[in-house]
C-alpha positions, 0 to 999 in steps of 0.5 A: 266698397265706398269711395270717400274724399282722404282724411288725415286719419287715412295717411297711415292705410294710404302710406302702406299702400304707396310704399307698397306699390312703390317698394315693386318698381312695376307701375309708378316712376316713384323713387323707392328711397323717397321718405314718407314726407315726399310720397305724402307730398307726391300722393295727397293732392292740394285744391283744386285736386283731389285725393280719395279712397276706397274703402270697405269698412274700415279697411281702405283697399285702394286709393287715387290722386286727381286735378288738372294735368298741367297749369295755366293753357292745359288746365281743362285737362285732368290727370290722376293716378291709382294704387291698390293694397296688393291684397285688394286687387280683383275686387274692383277698386281700381275700376271704381277709383278710376270711374270716381275720377271721370266723374269727379273730373266732368262734374269739375268742368274738365274736357278730358282725361289725361295719363301721362305714365302708364308702363305698357307692360301694366296689362290689367292698368292699360286693359281696365283704361281702354274699357273706359274708353281711353285711348294710347296716343303716343308711348315714350320708348324705354322711359321706364326702368322695370325691375324684371323687363328692363326699360318699357316703354310709358304710354300716354292715354286720353279720353275726352270727358 
């Protein structure tokens, strides 16, 4: 598996992954009614951010976006988001993307990384982030309308780099 920068030719595969994850409605607070143009605008980061893909040969297994969590006085803290195709999960793509994002943030002088909205019932992501040194620093109660569990909390997770 290789993590590399996103290029325009990746958009059809990335779009499929993003649409699949958004349609599932259980991990991202994105509106499934958004057209492809909006999804692209939300997912593909402009500088100083970065969007990457995890590939196995020619197949895109997953994607990540990263950049400053906030502008101005908050720009020293990075953030990132990750999506992996349903049929590629459990093969290490999510971990590889997260490790890449952490390395990228460190190399670009960020002091920490913060995830603003990790669905508390997303045990796979929460477990991975904890293993990578993140801690839950707060949970916004009932902030996410999960399709099966009803309203659940959104964790804010953080780690210093």
